C-alpha angles and dihedrals in degrees: 000000000000087000086070091062095037133110094278095055095040091053099042097042092044090054091046093051092044093048089051093046096048092042094054097036093049089045090056094046095051095047092048090050094048103038104019130262093269088066095055117102137141093293086062088060088049091225118146136158091263091052094051088047092054092048092046089050090048092053093047091050090051096050092044091049096045090051097046100027110020092163089066090068096051096076092112095177090060092043091051091047087056090050092051090050090050088055093043091050096045091050092049095048094048092045087053091052095044095046093047091048111169090005093066118089133158091229120065109251111230094182123055112245127197096250092048106104129165106258114209101154132084115017087350088074089070104036133011095224106033092157089062092043087053093048094047093053093043096050095046088043092057088061094043087052088055095045087232104156099185093047094046088059093040094048092046093053099039093047094044092047091050092053095040087062096036098052099060089044092052093040091056087065098040087055086051093050099040107023119188091001091065093039088056094046091047093051092054101038127058121233095244093235115097113252094006113113 
């Protein structure tokens, strides 16, 4: 049981908690800076029941595995790869938010608003949905960082499935708002989520 509170667990869990804290607090700060504090709520922190459940499951998996199979958590090159993914995912998502500015919202807009412009520069030159790309990389990276094999697969599937359903829905409205301009942009730029056109 002392292994649970050893160096490995302290380092990996500290990195995980810092990653989650930084992700959500910076998300809150950016949304408040762009849209004003009155528009910030729990959805601005991207916290849902499913998200809390997934994180609790990941922590449970970590504790069980470090107690029963402590050697599984000692693959530092894997853990460090996860840390790099967390950083890349964080940077990608925040660049997407800053680049989009007023056009970025956590909720899909179903009515075109004056400040909602089609963004095709910055990170949007490379992928249509860089904030989703960043979140996918970040979330899977958190589990690679913990060397959590079950949660790596679970997070990858659940987050991918969420975005594979969200992107077509969102793009329906983007085609309505921006017409042929969006169709041309989408034909030349990948979605940023694997296997989602």
